[in-house]
C-alpha positions in Angstrom: 37.4 -62.8 -76.7 33.7 -62.0 -76.7 34.1 -58.4 -75.0 36.4 -57.6 -78.0 33.8 -58.6 -80.5 31.3 -56.6 -78.6 33.4 -53.4 -78.5 34.3 -53.7 -82.2 30.7 -54.2 -83.5 29.7 -51.1 -81.5 32.7 -49.2 -83.1 31.1 -50.3 -86.4 27.7 -49.3 -85.5 28.9 -45.9 -84.2 30.4 -45.6 -88.0 27.2 -46.6 -89.4 25.2 -44.4 -87.6 22.9 -47.4 -86.2 22.0 -45.6 -82.7 20.0 -48.6 -81.2 22.8 -51.1 -82.0 25.5 -48.6 -80.9 23.5 -48.0 -77.5 22.8 -51.6 -76.6 26.2 -52.7 -77.3 27.7 -49.7 -75.2 25.4 -50.8 -72.2 26.4 -54.5 -72.8 30.2 -53.3 -72.4 29.8 -51.2 -69.4 27.9 -54.2 -67.7 30.4 -56.6 -68.8 33.4 -54.3 -67.8 31.8 -53.8 -64.5 31.3 -57.1 -63.9 35.1 -58.3 -64.7 36.3 -55.5 -62.2 34.5 -57.2 -59.2 36.9 -59.2 -56.8 36.8 -62.8 -57.8 35.6 -62.5 -61.4 37.4 -63.6 -64.3 35.8 -61.5 -66.9 35.9 -64.5 -69.3 33.6 -65.4 -72.3 31.2 -67.5 -69.8 30.6 -64.4 -67.5 29.9 -62.1 -70.7 27.8 -64.4 -71.9 25.3 -64.7 -68.5 25.7 -60.9 -68.3 24.1 -60.8 -72.1 21.5 -63.2 -71.1 20.6 -61.4 -68.3 20.2 -58.2 -70.6 18.3 -60.0 -72.9 15.8 -61.3 -69.9 15.5 -57.7 -68.7 14.7 -56.5 -72.7 12.0 -59.1 -72.7 10.6 -58.3 -69.4 10.2 -54.6 -70.4 8.7 -56.0 -73.6 5.9 -58.0 -72.0 4.5 -54.7 -70.5 5.5 -52.0 -73.3 2.5 -51.2 -75.5 4.0 -48.4 -77.8 4.6 -50.1 -81.2 7.9 -48.0 -81.8 9.4 -48.7 -78.1 8.5 -52.3 -78.9 10.2 -52.2 -82.3 13.7 -50.7 -80.6 13.2 -53.6 -77.7 12.8 -56.4 -80.2 15.8 -54.8 -82.3 17.9 -54.6 -78.7 17.1 -58.4 -78.1 18.2 -59.5 -81.4 21.1 -57.6 -81.2 22.4 -59.0 -77.9 21.5 -62.5 -78.9 23.9 -62.3 -81.8 26.8 -62.7 -79.5 25.2 -65.8 -77.7 25.7 -69.7 -79.2 22.4 -70.7 -80.6 20.2 -72.8 -78.3 18.5 -75.9 -79.3 14.7 -76.0 -79.9 12.4 -78.2 -78.1 12.7 -80.8 -81.2 16.4 -80.8 -80.9 16.4 -81.4 -76.9 14.0 -84.1 -76.9 16.2 -86.0 -79.8 19.5 -85.0 -77.8 17.7 -86.6 -74.5 17.0 -89.9 -76.4 19.7 -91.9 -74.1 17.8 -90.8 -71.1 14.1 -90.8 -72.2 13.3 -93.9 -69.8 14.9 -92.0 -66.8 12.9 -88.9 -67.6 9.7 -91.2 -67.8 10.5 -93.1 -64.4 11.5 -89.8 -62.5 9.0 -89.0 -59.4 8.0 -85.6 -60.6 8.7 -83.1 -63.4 11.5 -81.3 -61.2 13.6 -84.5 -60.8 12.8 -85.5 -64.6 14.1 -81.8 -65.6 17.0 -82.6 -63.0 17.9 -85.6 -65.2 17.7 -84.0 -68.5 19.9 -81.0 -67.6 22.4 -83.3 -66.0 22.4 -85.0 -69.9 22.5 -81.9 -71.7 25.3 -80.4 -69.4 27.2 -83.4 -70.2 27.0 -82.8 -73.8 27.6 -79.2 -73.6 24.3 -78.5 -75.1 23.1 -74.7 -75.1 19.6 -74.7 -73.9 16.8 -72.3 -72.7 15.3 -73.6 -69.2 11.9 -73.4 -70.8 12.6 -75.4 -73.7 14.0 -78.1 -71.7 10.8 -77.9 -69.4 8.5 -78.3 -72.5 11.0 -81.1 -74.0 10.8 -83.0 -70.4 6.7 -82.7 -70.6 6.9 -84.1 -74.3 8.9 -87.0 -73.4 6.9 -87.7 -70.1 3.6 -87.5 -71.9 2.7 -91.1 -73.2 1.5 -91.0 -76.6 
């Protein structure tokens, strides 16, 4: 289970004296266990991954406004540590390739929103792990003639 893996890594970071890693993993464990305790929650790996993605997004937002180089380095490290526990997502080129079967449907869609819907349905049916922004870029690439 993902939570157990995160806890194990947190304890390793404690032993190694890696404060940044230990603290961000401690935050992740706290968020995951709090969410799992809520009624109607399963506390499974899928929910844990969603929480990790939320933490990464929050870290990225903070990075966007942080100007201090030292703090930025810590935030970059935290983001990298959290990302280790998520499945690797496809890049734009791989998404375009994965959408080969529906390229014509994407081109024929009335607008980018509908085209993205077609793309997401196809990617989901394949169990692909993707970033929404990358899907939007891939859709634009497919829809652009040339």
